[in-house]
PDB file of N, CA, C and O in Angstrom:
ATOM      1  N   MET A   1       0.827  -1.160   0.159  1.00  0.00           N
ATOM      2  CA  MET A   1       0.221  -0.158   0.211  1.00  0.00           C
ATOM      3  C   MET A   1       0.870   1.523   0.014  1.00  0.00           C
ATOM      4  O   MET A   1       1.803   1.802   0.767  1.00  0.00           O
ATOM      5  N   HIS A   2       0.557   2.244  -0.632  1.00  0.00           N
ATOM      6  CA  HIS A   2       1.507   3.105  -0.907  1.00  0.00           C
ATOM      7  C   HIS A   2       0.313   4.581   0.043  1.00  0.00           C
ATOM      8  O   HIS A   2      -0.907   4.721  -0.048  1.00  0.00           O
ATOM      9  N   THR A   3       1.388   5.466   0.904  1.00  0.00           N
ATOM     10  CA  THR A   3       0.669   5.981   2.254  1.00  0.00           C
ATOM     11  C   THR A   3       1.090   7.523   1.549  1.00  0.00           C
ATOM     12  O   THR A   3       2.151   7.521   0.926  1.00  0.00           O
ATOM     13  N   THR A   4       0.502   8.526   1.597  1.00  0.00           N
ATOM     14  CA  THR A   4       1.275   9.934   1.195  1.00  0.00           C
ATOM     15  C   THR A   4       1.594  10.540   2.535  1.00  0.00           C
ATOM     16  O   THR A   4       1.866   9.859   3.524  1.00  0.00           O
ATOM     17  N   ASN A   5       1.559  11.491   2.523  1.00  0.00           N
ATOM     18  CA  ASN A   5       2.155  11.884   4.245  1.00  0.00           C
ATOM     19  C   ASN A   5       1.400  13.544   4.028  1.00  0.00           C
ATOM     20  O   ASN A   5       1.744  14.375   4.869  1.00  0.00           O
ATOM     21  N   THR A   6       0.549  13.937   3.092  1.00  0.00           N
ATOM     22  CA  THR A   6      -0.688  14.853   3.043  1.00  0.00           C
ATOM     23  C   THR A   6      -1.190  14.996   4.331  1.00  0.00           C
ATOM     24  O   THR A   6      -1.562  13.867   4.654  1.00  0.00           O
ATOM     25  N   SER A   7      -1.427  15.860   5.344  1.00  0.00           N
ATOM     26  CA  SER A   7      -2.013  15.915   6.365  1.00  0.00           C
ATOM     27  C   SER A   7      -3.844  16.195   5.750  1.00  0.00           C
ATOM     28  O   SER A   7      -4.132  16.588   4.619  1.00  0.00           O
ATOM     29  N   LEU A   8      -4.764  15.887   6.773  1.00  0.00           N
ATOM     30  CA  LEU A   8      -6.357  16.438   6.334  1.00  0.00           C
ATOM     31  C   LEU A   8      -6.078  18.220   6.371  1.00  0.00           C
ATOM     32  O   LEU A   8      -6.656  18.900   5.523  1.00  0.00           O
ATOM     33  N   GLY A   9      -5.307  18.792   7.241  1.00  0.00           N
ATOM     34  CA  GLY A   9      -5.593  20.278   7.010  1.00  0.00           C
ATOM     35  C   GLY A   9      -4.920  21.142   5.564  1.00  0.00           C
ATOM     36  O   GLY A   9      -5.227  22.257   5.142  1.00  0.00           O
ATOM     37  N   GLN A  10      -3.622  19.881   4.877  1.00  0.00           N
ATOM     38  CA  GLN A  10      -2.971  20.648   4.005  1.00  0.00           C
ATOM     39  C   GLN A  10      -3.577  20.119   2.243  1.00  0.00           C
ATOM     40  O   GLN A  10      -3.159  20.528   1.159  1.00  0.00           O
ATOM     41  N   ARG A  11      -4.951  18.837   2.596  1.00  0.00           N
ATOM     42  CA  ARG A  11      -5.470  18.706   1.559  1.00  0.00           C
ATOM     43  C   ARG A  11      -6.497  19.601   1.827  1.00  0.00           C
ATOM     44  O   ARG A  11      -6.343  20.166   0.743  1.00  0.00           O
ATOM     45  N   ASP A  12      -7.579  20.335   2.423  1.00  0.00           N
ATOM     46  CA  ASP A  12      -8.330  21.135   2.910  1.00  0.00           C
ATOM     47  C   ASP A  12      -7.685  22.386   2.062  1.00  0.00           C
ATOM     48  O   ASP A  12      -8.319  22.886   1.133  1.00  0.00           O
ATOM     49  N   CYS A  13      -6.465  22.829   2.417  1.00  0.00           N
ATOM     50  CA  CYS A  13      -5.949  23.864   1.713  1.00  0.00           C
ATOM     51  C   CYS A  13      -5.932  23.809   0.309  1.00  0.00           C
ATOM     52  O   CYS A  13      -6.387  24.716  -0.388  1.00  0.00           O
ATOM     53  N   ILE A  14      -5.392  22.715  -0.164  1.00  0.00           N
ATOM     54  CA  ILE A  14      -5.418  22.587  -1.640  1.00  0.00           C
ATOM     55  C   ILE A  14      -6.702  22.844  -2.256  1.00  0.00           C
ATOM     56  O   ILE A  14      -6.909  23.591  -3.212  1.00  0.00           O
ATOM     57  N   LEU A  15      -7.622  22.087  -1.554  1.00  0.00           N
ATOM     58  CA  LEU A  15      -8.731  22.114  -2.630  1.00  0.00           C
ATOM     59  C   LEU A  15      -9.739  23.210  -2.577  1.00  0.00           C
ATOM     60  O   LEU A  15     -10.605  23.419  -3.426  1.00  0.00           O
ATOM     61  N   SER A  16      -9.475  24.058  -1.202  1.00  0.00           N
ATOM     62  CA  SER A  16      -9.732  25.172  -1.192  1.00  0.00           C
ATOM     63  C   SER A  16      -9.410  26.573  -1.814  1.00  0.00           C
ATOM     64  O   SER A  16      -9.855  27.671  -1.480  1.00  0.00           O
ATOM     65  N   GLN A  17      -8.530  26.258  -2.795  1.00  0.00           N
ATOM     66  CA  GLN A  17      -7.624  26.901  -3.628  1.00  0.00           C
ATOM     67  C   GLN A  17      -8.668  27.135  -5.195  1.00  0.00           C
ATOM     68  O   GLN A  17      -8.622  28.072  -5.992  1.00  0.00           O
ATOM     69  N   PHE A  18      -9.324  26.218  -5.207  1.00  0.00           N
ATOM     70  CA  PHE A  18     -10.254  25.727  -6.240  1.00  0.00           C
ATOM     71  C   PHE A  18     -11.570  26.146  -6.100  1.00  0.00           C
ATOM     72  O   PHE A  18     -12.222  26.145  -7.145  1.00  0.00           O
ATOM     73  N   GLN A  19     -12.137  26.507  -5.081  1.00  0.00           N
ATOM     74  CA  GLN A  19     -13.215  26.772  -4.639  1.00  0.00           C
ATOM     75  C   GLN A  19     -13.131  28.385  -4.658  1.00  0.00           C
ATOM     76  O   GLN A  19     -12.260  29.151  -4.247  1.00  0.00           O
ATOM     77  N   PRO A  20     -14.215  28.579  -5.214  1.00  0.00           N
ATOM     78  CA  PRO A  20     -14.456  29.928  -5.076  1.00  0.00           C
ATOM     79  C   PRO A  20     -14.346  31.349  -3.757  1.00  0.00           C
ATOM     80  O   PRO A  20     -14.033  30.983  -2.624  1.00  0.00           O
ATOM     81  N   GLN A  21     -14.503  32.256  -3.894  1.00  0.00           N
ATOM     82  CA  GLN A  21     -13.772  32.713  -2.314  1.00  0.00           C
ATOM     83  C   GLN A  21     -15.236  33.722  -2.185  1.00  0.00           C
ATOM     84  O   GLN A  21     -15.986  33.785  -3.159  1.00  0.00           O
ATOM     85  N   VAL A  22     -15.480  34.311  -1.203  1.00  0.00           N
ATOM     86  CA  VAL A  22     -16.546  35.173  -0.984  1.00  0.00           C
ATOM     87  C   VAL A  22     -16.251  35.972  -0.367  1.00  0.00           C
ATOM     88  O   VAL A  22     -16.420  35.722   0.826  1.00  0.00           O
ATOM     89  N   VAL A  23     -15.690  37.292  -0.659  1.00  0.00           N
ATOM     90  CA  VAL A  23     -15.036  38.678   0.290  1.00  0.00           C
ATOM     91  C   VAL A  23     -16.060  39.418   0.875  1.00  0.00           C
ATOM     92  O   VAL A  23     -16.950  39.966   0.225  1.00  0.00           O
ATOM     93  N   VAL A  24     -15.937  39.452   2.297  1.00  0.00           N
ATOM     94  CA  VAL A  24     -17.160  40.211   2.997  1.00  0.00           C
ATOM     95  C   VAL A  24     -16.574  41.087   3.941  1.00  0.00           C
ATOM     96  O   VAL A  24     -15.978  40.805   4.980  1.00  0.00           O
ATOM     97  N   MET A  25     -16.879  42.427   3.328  1.00  0.00           N
ATOM     98  CA  MET A  25     -16.031  43.788   3.228  1.00  0.00           C
ATOM     99  C   MET A  25     -17.011  43.977   4.854  1.00  0.00           C
ATOM    100  O   MET A  25     -16.941  45.086   5.384  1.00  0.00           O
ATOM    101  N   GLY A  26     -17.422  43.453   5.187  1.00  0.00           N
ATOM    102  CA  GLY A  26     -18.316  44.209   6.978  1.00  0.00           C
ATOM    103  C   GLY A  26     -19.261  43.591   7.036  1.00  0.00           C
ATOM    104  O   GLY A  26     -19.395  42.847   6.065  1.00  0.00           O
ATOM    105  N   SER A  27     -20.173  43.533   7.893  1.00  0.00           N
ATOM    106  CA  SER A  27     -21.576  43.222   8.373  1.00  0.00           C
ATOM    107  C   SER A  27     -22.872  43.803   7.353  1.00  0.00           C
ATOM    108  O   SER A  27     -23.843  43.157   6.962  1.00  0.00           O
ATOM    109  N   ARG A  28     -22.565  45.097   7.099  1.00  0.00           N
ATOM    110  CA  ARG A  28     -23.651  45.857   6.538  1.00  0.00           C
ATOM    111  C   ARG A  28     -22.930  46.339   5.031  1.00  0.00           C
ATOM    112  O   ARG A  28     -23.577  46.558   4.006  1.00  0.00           O
ATOM    113  N   GLY A  29     -21.758  46.422   5.136  1.00  0.00           N
ATOM    114  CA  GLY A  29     -21.144  46.934   3.493  1.00  0.00           C
ATOM    115  C   GLY A  29     -21.460  48.383   3.413  1.00  0.00           C
ATOM    116  O   GLY A  29     -21.935  49.202   4.200  1.00  0.00           O
ATOM    117  N   VAL A  30     -20.934  48.422   1.914  1.00  0.00           N
ATOM    118  CA  VAL A  30     -21.213  50.516   1.971  1.00  0.00           C
ATOM    119  C   VAL A  30     -22.320  50.999   2.202  1.00  0.00           C
ATOM    120  O   VAL A  30     -22.554  51.965   2.929  1.00  0.00           O
ATOM    121  N   ILE A  31     -23.676  49.853   1.119  1.00  0.00           N
ATOM    122  CA  ILE A  31     -25.183  50.229   1.250  1.00  0.00           C
ATOM    123  C   ILE A  31     -25.716  48.924   1.892  1.00  0.00           C
ATOM    124  O   ILE A  31     -25.059  47.884   1.945  1.00  0.00           O
ATOM    125  N   SER A  32     -26.661  49.042   2.256  1.00  0.00           N
ATOM    126  CA  SER A  32     -27.471  47.771   2.677  1.00  0.00           C
ATOM    127  C   SER A  32     -27.616  46.912   2.491  1.00  0.00           C
ATOM    128  O   SER A  32     -26.518  46.509   2.107  1.00  0.00           O
ATOM    129  N   ASP A  33     -28.215  46.210   2.460  1.00  0.00           N
ATOM    130  CA  ASP A  33     -29.148  45.365   1.717  1.00  0.00           C
ATOM    131  C   ASP A  33     -30.633  46.074   1.367  1.00  0.00           C
ATOM    132  O   ASP A  33     -31.240  46.197   0.304  1.00  0.00           O
ATOM    133  N   LYS A  34     -30.874  46.395   2.448  1.00  0.00           N
ATOM    134  CA  LYS A  34     -32.699  47.148   2.153  1.00  0.00           C
ATOM    135  C   LYS A  34     -32.282  48.029   1.465  1.00  0.00           C
ATOM    136  O   LYS A  34     -32.758  47.869   0.341  1.00  0.00           O
ATOM    137  N   TRP A  35     -31.406  49.216   1.513  1.00  0.00           N
ATOM    138  CA  TRP A  35     -31.225  50.156   0.572  1.00  0.00           C
ATOM    139  C   TRP A  35     -31.077  49.583  -0.722  1.00  0.00           C
ATOM    140  O   TRP A  35     -31.710  50.009  -1.688  1.00  0.00           O
ATOM    141  N   SER A  36     -30.303  48.673  -0.783  1.00  0.00           N
ATOM    142  CA  SER A  36     -29.809  48.618  -2.599  1.00  0.00           C
ATOM    143  C   SER A  36     -31.371  47.949  -3.093  1.00  0.00           C
ATOM    144  O   SER A  36     -32.012  48.283  -4.090  1.00  0.00           O
ATOM    145  N   MET A  37     -31.631  47.225  -2.374  1.00  0.00           N
ATOM    146  CA  MET A  37     -33.189  46.421  -3.179  1.00  0.00           C
ATOM    147  C   MET A  37     -34.159  47.714  -3.248  1.00  0.00           C
ATOM    148  O   MET A  37     -34.405  47.926  -4.436  1.00  0.00           O
ATOM    149  N   ARG A  38     -34.818  48.681  -2.387  1.00  0.00           N
ATOM    150  CA  ARG A  38     -34.896  49.336  -2.642  1.00  0.00           C
ATOM    151  C   ARG A  38     -34.590  50.506  -4.042  1.00  0.00           C
ATOM    152  O   ARG A  38     -35.409  50.919  -4.863  1.00  0.00           O
ATOM    153  N   VAL A  39     -33.462  50.743  -3.949  1.00  0.00           N
ATOM    154  CA  VAL A  39     -32.848  51.524  -5.391  1.00  0.00           C
ATOM    155  C   VAL A  39     -33.348  50.258  -6.656  1.00  0.00           C
ATOM    156  O   VAL A  39     -34.300  50.624  -7.344  1.00  0.00           O
ATOM    157  N   LEU A  40     -32.965  49.314  -6.874  1.00  0.00           N
ATOM    158  CA  LEU A  40     -33.214  48.491  -7.383  1.00  0.00           C
ATOM    159  C   LEU A  40     -34.864  48.285  -7.947  1.00  0.00           C
ATOM    160  O   LEU A  40     -35.254  47.933  -9.060  1.00  0.00           O
ATOM    161  N   TRP A  41     -35.664  48.658  -6.687  1.00  0.00           N
ATOM    162  CA  TRP A  41     -37.378  48.600  -7.445  1.00  0.00           C
ATOM    163  C   TRP A  41     -37.524  50.058  -7.974  1.00  0.00           C
ATOM    164  O   TRP A  41     -38.210  50.422  -8.929  1.00  0.00           O
ATOM    165  N   LEU A  42     -36.539  51.015  -6.955  1.00  0.00           N
ATOM    166  CA  LEU A  42     -37.295  52.097  -7.939  1.00  0.00           C
ATOM    167  C   LEU A  42     -36.968  52.689  -9.135  1.00  0.00           C
ATOM    168  O   LEU A  42     -37.668  53.588  -9.600  1.00  0.00           O
ATOM    169  N   CYS A  43     -35.565  52.113  -9.910  1.00  0.00           N
ATOM    170  CA  CYS A  43     -35.234  51.738 -10.999  1.00  0.00           C
ATOM    171  C   CYS A  43     -36.197  50.740 -12.122  1.00  0.00           C
ATOM    172  O   CYS A  43     -36.387  51.194 -13.251  1.00  0.00           O
ATOM    173  N   ALA A  44     -36.778  49.382 -11.747  1.00  0.00           N
ATOM    174  CA  ALA A  44     -37.573  49.026 -11.849  1.00  0.00           C
ATOM    175  C   ALA A  44     -38.939  49.689 -12.450  1.00  0.00           C
ATOM    176  O   ALA A  44     -39.522  49.709 -13.534  1.00  0.00           O
ATOM    177  N   ILE A  45     -39.157  50.323 -10.879  1.00  0.00           N
ATOM    178  CA  ILE A  45     -40.424  50.800 -11.527  1.00  0.00           C
ATOM    179  C   ILE A  45     -40.097  51.981 -12.409  1.00  0.00           C
ATOM    180  O   ILE A  45     -40.639  51.894 -13.510  1.00  0.00           O
ATOM    181  N   GLY A  46     -39.427  52.965 -12.246  1.00  0.00           N
ATOM    182  CA  GLY A  46     -38.853  54.070 -13.253  1.00  0.00           C
ATOM    183  C   GLY A  46     -38.753  53.268 -15.130  1.00  0.00           C
ATOM    184  O   GLY A  46     -39.339  53.585 -16.165  1.00  0.00           O
ATOM    185  N   SER A  47     -38.122  52.592 -14.942  1.00  0.00           N
ATOM    186  CA  SER A  47     -38.017  52.339 -16.282  1.00  0.00           C
ATOM    187  C   SER A  47     -40.029  51.663 -16.916  1.00  0.00           C
ATOM    188  O   SER A  47     -40.544  52.058 -17.962  1.00  0.00           O
ATOM    189  N   GLY A  48     -40.576  50.863 -16.131  1.00  0.00           N
ATOM    190  CA  GLY A  48     -41.625  50.739 -16.201  1.00  0.00           C
ATOM    191  C   GLY A  48     -43.004  51.761 -16.693  1.00  0.00           C
ATOM    192  O   GLY A  48     -43.841  51.581 -17.578  1.00  0.00           O
ATOM    193  N   ILE A  49     -42.860  52.644 -15.917  1.00  0.00           N
ATOM    194  CA  ILE A  49     -43.372  54.097 -16.237  1.00  0.00           C
ATOM    195  C   ILE A  49     -42.600  55.069 -17.553  1.00  0.00           C
ATOM    196  O   ILE A  49     -43.299  55.765 -18.289  1.00  0.00           O
ATOM    197  N   SER A  50     -40.928  54.984 -17.723  1.00  0.00           N
ATOM    198  CA  SER A  50     -40.408  54.983 -18.978  1.00  0.00           C
ATOM    199  C   SER A  50     -41.416  54.836 -19.920  1.00  0.00           C
ATOM    200  O   SER A  50     -41.937  55.819 -20.447  1.00  0.00           O
ATOM    201  N   LEU A  51     -41.778  53.545 -20.213  1.00  0.00           N
ATOM    202  CA  LEU A  51     -41.865  52.545 -21.289  1.00  0.00           C
ATOM    203  C   LEU A  51     -43.465  52.445 -21.669  1.00  0.00           C
ATOM    204  O   LEU A  51     -43.909  51.917 -22.689  1.00  0.00           O
ATOM    205  N   TYR A  52     -44.418  53.221 -20.370  1.00  0.00           N
ATOM    206  CA  TYR A  52     -45.501  53.231 -20.270  1.00  0.00           C
ATOM    207  C   TYR A  52     -45.640  55.107 -20.939  1.00  0.00           C
ATOM    208  O   TYR A  52     -46.640  55.386 -21.601  1.00  0.00           O
ATOM    209  N   MET A  53     -44.802  55.969 -20.728  1.00  0.00           N
ATOM    210  CA  MET A  53     -45.015  57.113 -21.587  1.00  0.00           C
ATOM    211  C   MET A  53     -44.311  56.688 -22.812  1.00  0.00           C
ATOM    212  O   MET A  53     -44.558  57.536 -23.669  1.00  0.00           O
ATOM    213  N   VAL A  54     -43.699  55.948 -23.193  1.00  0.00           N
ATOM    214  CA  VAL A  54     -43.169  55.757 -24.877  1.00  0.00           C
ATOM    215  C   VAL A  54     -44.286  55.583 -25.541  1.00  0.00           C
ATOM    216  O   VAL A  54     -44.687  56.238 -26.504  1.00  0.00           O
ATOM    217  N   ALA A  55     -45.093  54.141 -24.690  1.00  0.00           N
ATOM    218  CA  ALA A  55     -46.599  53.842 -25.467  1.00  0.00           C
ATOM    219  C   ALA A  55     -47.497  54.699 -26.036  1.00  0.00           C
ATOM    220  O   ALA A  55     -48.065  54.714 -27.128  1.00  0.00           O
ATOM    221  N   VAL A  56     -47.517  55.641 -24.770  1.00  0.00           N
ATOM    222  CA  VAL A  56     -48.852  56.373 -24.619  1.00  0.00           C
ATOM    223  C   VAL A  56     -48.504  57.474 -25.744  1.00  0.00           C
ATOM    224  O   VAL A  56     -49.406  58.007 -26.390  1.00  0.00           O
ATOM    225  N   ASP A  57     -46.833  57.857 -25.986  1.00  0.00           N
ATOM    226  CA  ASP A  57     -46.317  58.959 -26.835  1.00  0.00           C
ATOM    227  C   ASP A  57     -46.833  58.600 -28.287  1.00  0.00           C
ATOM    228  O   ASP A  57     -47.352  59.420 -29.044  1.00  0.00           O
ATOM    229  N   ARG A  58     -46.546  56.789 -28.673  1.00  0.00           N
ATOM    230  CA  ARG A  58     -46.547  56.325 -29.591  1.00  0.00           C
ATOM    231  C   ARG A  58     -47.855  56.769 -30.166  1.00  0.00           C
ATOM    232  O   ARG A  58     -48.082  57.561 -31.081  1.00  0.00           O
ATOM    233  N   GLN A  59     -48.945  55.823 -29.144  1.00  0.00           N
ATOM    234  CA  GLN A  59     -49.955  55.837 -29.825  1.00  0.00           C
ATOM    235  C   GLN A  59     -50.659  57.064 -30.209  1.00  0.00           C
ATOM    236  O   GLN A  59     -51.455  57.096 -31.146  1.00  0.00           O
ATOM    237  N   MET A  60     -50.403  57.932 -29.583  1.00  0.00           N
ATOM    238  CA  MET A  60     -51.150  59.654 -30.030  1.00  0.00           C
ATOM    239  C   MET A  60     -50.429  60.382 -31.203  1.00  0.00           C
ATOM    240  O   MET A  60     -50.954  61.179 -31.981  1.00  0.00           O
ATOM    241  N   LYS A  61     -49.115  59.963 -31.191  1.00  0.00           N
ATOM    242  CA  LYS A  61     -48.901  59.955 -32.534  1.00  0.00           C
ATOM    243  C   LYS A  61     -49.455  59.241 -33.905  1.00  0.00           C
ATOM    244  O   LYS A  61     -49.658  59.920 -34.912  1.00  0.00           O
ATOM    245  N   ASN A  62     -49.645  58.073 -33.879  1.00  0.00           N
ATOM    246  CA  ASN A  62     -50.136  57.122 -34.395  1.00  0.00           C
ATOM    247  C   ASN A  62     -51.754  57.796 -35.019  1.00  0.00           C
ATOM    248  O   ASN A  62     -52.224  57.957 -36.145  1.00  0.00           O
ATOM    249  N   ARG A  63     -52.170  58.019 -33.820  1.00  0.00           N
ATOM    250  CA  ARG A  63     -53.474  58.645 -33.843  1.00  0.00           C
ATOM    251  C   ARG A  63     -53.493  59.437 -34.380  1.00  0.00           C
ATOM    252  O   ARG A  63     -54.472  59.462 -35.126  1.00  0.00           O
ATOM    253  N   ASP A  64     -52.513  60.713 -34.490  1.00  0.00           N
ATOM    254  CA  ASP A  64     -52.883  61.851 -35.387  1.00  0.00           C
ATOM    255  C   ASP A  64     -52.578  62.059 -36.408  1.00  0.00           C
ATOM    256  O   ASP A  64     -52.654  63.100 -37.059  1.00  0.00           O
ATOM    257  N   ARG A  65     -51.977  60.521 -36.805  1.00  0.00           N
ATOM    258  CA  ARG A  65     -51.067  60.535 -38.325  1.00  0.00           C
ATOM    259  C   ARG A  65     -52.186  59.804 -38.959  1.00  0.00           C
ATOM    260  O   ARG A  65     -52.511  60.187 -40.083  1.00  0.00           O
ATOM    261  N   MET A  66     -53.005  58.548 -38.286  1.00  0.00           N
ATOM    262  CA  MET A  66     -54.276  58.397 -39.197  1.00  0.00           C
ATOM    263  C   MET A  66     -55.170  59.439 -38.836  1.00  0.00           C
ATOM    264  O   MET A  66     -56.066  59.137 -39.624  1.00  0.00           O
ATOM    265  N   LEU A  67     -55.562  60.338 -38.299  1.00  0.00           N
ATOM    266  CA  LEU A  67     -56.403  61.699 -38.558  1.00  0.00           C
ATOM    267  C   LEU A  67     -55.946  62.443 -39.681  1.00  0.00           C
ATOM    268  O   LEU A  67     -56.720  63.017 -40.448  1.00  0.00           O
ATOM    269  N   ALA A  68     -55.176  62.447 -39.754  1.00  0.00           N
ATOM    270  CA  ALA A  68     -54.132  63.684 -40.954  1.00  0.00           C
ATOM    271  C   ALA A  68     -54.721  62.986 -42.255  1.00  0.00           C
ATOM    272  O   ALA A  68     -55.588  63.517 -42.950  1.00  0.00           O
ATOM    273  N   GLU A  69     -54.026  61.440 -42.575  1.00  0.00           N
ATOM    274  CA  GLU A  69     -54.261  60.693 -43.521  1.00  0.00           C
ATOM    275  C   GLU A  69     -55.930  60.467 -43.704  1.00  0.00           C
ATOM    276  O   GLU A  69     -56.140  60.843 -44.858  1.00  0.00           O
ATOM    277  N   SER A  70     -57.204  60.036 -43.119  1.00  0.00           N
ATOM    278  CA  SER A  70     -57.971  60.027 -43.238  1.00  0.00           C
ATOM    279  C   SER A  70     -58.692  61.528 -43.967  1.00  0.00           C
ATOM    280  O   SER A  70     -59.516  61.590 -44.879  1.00  0.00           O
ATOM    281  N   LEU A  71     -58.020  62.694 -43.165  1.00  0.00           N
ATOM    282  CA  LEU A  71     -58.121  63.854 -43.729  1.00  0.00           C
ATOM    283  C   LEU A  71     -57.930  64.349 -44.879  1.00  0.00           C
ATOM    284  O   LEU A  71     -58.663  65.262 -45.256  1.00  0.00           O
ATOM    285  N   ARG A  72     -56.934  63.876 -45.673  1.00  0.00           N
ATOM    286  CA  ARG A  72     -56.022  63.677 -46.776  1.00  0.00           C
ATOM    287  C   ARG A  72     -57.366  63.159 -47.898  1.00  0.00           C
ATOM    288  O   ARG A  72     -57.968  63.673 -48.841  1.00  0.00           O
ATOM    289  N   ALA A  73     -57.398  61.862 -47.166  1.00  0.00           N
ATOM    290  CA  ALA A  73     -58.555  60.891 -48.526  1.00  0.00           C
ATOM    291  C   ALA A  73     -59.674  61.888 -48.577  1.00  0.00           C
ATOM    292  O   ALA A  73     -60.091  62.259 -49.674  1.00  0.00           O
ATOM    293  N   ALA A  74     -60.275  62.424 -47.267  1.00  0.00           N
ATOM    294  CA  ALA A  74     -61.797  62.666 -47.524  1.00  0.00           C
ATOM    295  C   ALA A  74     -61.781  64.158 -48.654  1.00  0.00           C
ATOM    296  O   ALA A  74     -62.709  64.481 -49.396  1.00  0.00           O
ATOM    297  N   GLU A  75     -60.186  65.029 -48.468  1.00  0.00           N
ATOM    298  CA  GLU A  75     -59.926  66.026 -49.118  1.00  0.00           C
ATOM    299  C   GLU A  75     -59.746  65.625 -50.529  1.00  0.00           C
ATOM    300  O   GLU A  75     -60.134  66.450 -51.357  1.00  0.00           O
ATOM    301  N   ALA A  76     -58.985  63.986 -51.185  1.00  0.00           N
ATOM    302  CA  ALA A  76     -58.898  64.147 -51.998  1.00  0.00           C
ATOM    303  C   ALA A  76     -60.434  63.706 -53.292  1.00  0.00           C
ATOM    304  O   ALA A  76     -60.686  64.086 -54.435  1.00  0.00           O
ATOM    305  N   GLU A  77     -61.145  62.729 -52.293  1.00  0.00           N
ATOM    306  CA  GLU A  77     -62.457  62.267 -52.915  1.00  0.00           C
ATOM    307  C   GLU A  77     -63.152  63.944 -53.050  1.00  0.00           C
ATOM    308  O   GLU A  77     -63.423  64.415 -54.155  1.00  0.00           O
ATOM    309  N   GLY A  78     -63.370  64.698 -51.775  1.00  0.00           N
ATOM    310  CA  GLY A  78     -64.419  65.685 -52.427  1.00  0.00           C
ATOM    311  C   GLY A  78     -63.630  66.494 -53.312  1.00  0.00           C
ATOM    312  O   GLY A  78     -64.579  67.092 -53.818  1.00  0.00           O
ATOM    313  N   SER A  79     -62.230  67.160 -54.115  1.00  0.00           N
ATOM    314  CA  SER A  79     -62.237  68.025 -55.135  1.00  0.00           C
ATOM    315  C   SER A  79     -62.357  66.802 -55.785  1.00  0.00           C
ATOM    316  O   SER A  79     -63.295  66.982 -56.562  1.00  0.00           O
ATOM    317  N   GLY A  80     -61.884  65.456 -55.947  1.00  0.00           N
ATOM    318  CA  GLY A  80     -62.487  64.736 -57.082  1.00  0.00           C
ATOM    319  C   GLY A  80     -63.634  64.483 -57.617  1.00  0.00           C
ATOM    320  O   GLY A  80     -63.906  64.096 -58.753  1.00  0.00           O
ATOM    321  N   GLU A  81     -64.409  64.769 -56.571  1.00  0.00           N
ATOM    322  CA  GLU A  81     -66.035  65.062 -57.273  1.00  0.00           C
ATOM    323  C   GLU A  81     -66.458  66.431 -58.068  1.00  0.00           C
ATOM    324  O   GLU A  81     -67.310  66.527 -58.951  1.00  0.00           O
ATOM    325  N   ASP A  82     -65.843  67.201 -57.658  1.00  0.00           N
ATOM    326  CA  ASP A  82     -65.816  68.909 -57.990  1.00  0.00           C
ATOM    327  C   ASP A  82     -65.579  69.160 -59.325  1.00  0.00           C
ATOM    328  O   ASP A  82     -66.019  70.146 -59.915  1.00  0.00           O
ATOM    329  N   VAL A  83     -64.702  68.054 -59.959  1.00  0.00           N
ATOM    330  CA  VAL A  83     -63.551  68.288 -61.002  1.00  0.00           C
ATOM    331  C   VAL A  83     -64.616  67.732 -61.914  1.00  0.00           C
ATOM    332  O   VAL A  83     -64.390  67.597 -63.117  1.00  0.00           O
TER     333      VAL A  83
END
């Protein structure tokens, strides 16, 4: 039988080199988790509101464009009948 001179502590040290390490900068960090989640939610809500506003603006422009086209079509029909 072949025995190794590696103790349990050395083997754990070698294995821990290949595992990802988590660096903790303190218990609360620079910004607490509660406030960072609030900031993320605020950004998400702001993005939703801005997308809604863009959609409403596009609907208004499309409605105005359709009304202008229908007025031009009505004027073209009216001028065609008079000639």
